[in-house]
N, C-alpha and C positions, 0 to 999 in steps of 0.2 A: 209784840211789842214791850215798853219798859211800863214801869208801873215809876209811878209816884218818886214810894217810896228804897223801888230799884235805883231811883236816878240822886237821886239823893245820901243814899249811903257813896252811892260811884262822886258822888259835891265832897262830900264830907270826906273818903278817903286823899282828895288834893287838900284838904285846908291849911295840915300843917306844915306845906309846900309853897302853901298861898302866901303862912304869915311869916315865911324865911325870907320872900321878899322881900322886907319890907331890911334885912342886912344887908345887899345888898349896897355898893359904893356909887354905884353913876344907873343911868336911867339906860343905857343902854341892855347892862346886865341884864334889870328888872325886867323889862320887857320884849324881851331874847327868853328868859328864864319864863316870864306870863308868859308867852306866847305856846314856850310847850308844854308844859296848862291843859290849858283851851285844848287845845287842838292835843293833848291824846286822852285829855275829854268828850272833845267831841267825835274823837272818833272812837268809843266804843261805844256811849250812846244811837252812832248811825248804827253799830252793827248788830246790837239787841233790836236795833228798831224792824230794822234792816232783816241783817241775815249776819251771818259769820263768812269777811272776806277771802277770797279763793286763795292759793297758794302762788296762782299763775294767774297776776296780773292785765296775761293777753288774752286768755282762758275766756269763750265767750261762748253761752249754754245757746238755746233754741227752747223759746219761748211756741215754739208751736211749728208744722205741718210749710213747705218751706213755700212760699202763693209759686201761683208759677201768672205767667201777666199773657196774655189773647193775641193774637198781635196779623 
């Protein structure tokens, strides 16, 4: 679980990038860069709160023994 201090550190690391958005000439560029910054922060927060994402997104882990259906 991420602490408040860890979150604030991650958010503060992106402060300069957010301020540079004001230099964008058009709204499309502003929005595209803004989205990248927040998606990156969101990914880091999610990974910190859950766990690290595996290399292979298709790989599934077993959460317990396989269930057997009676029939």
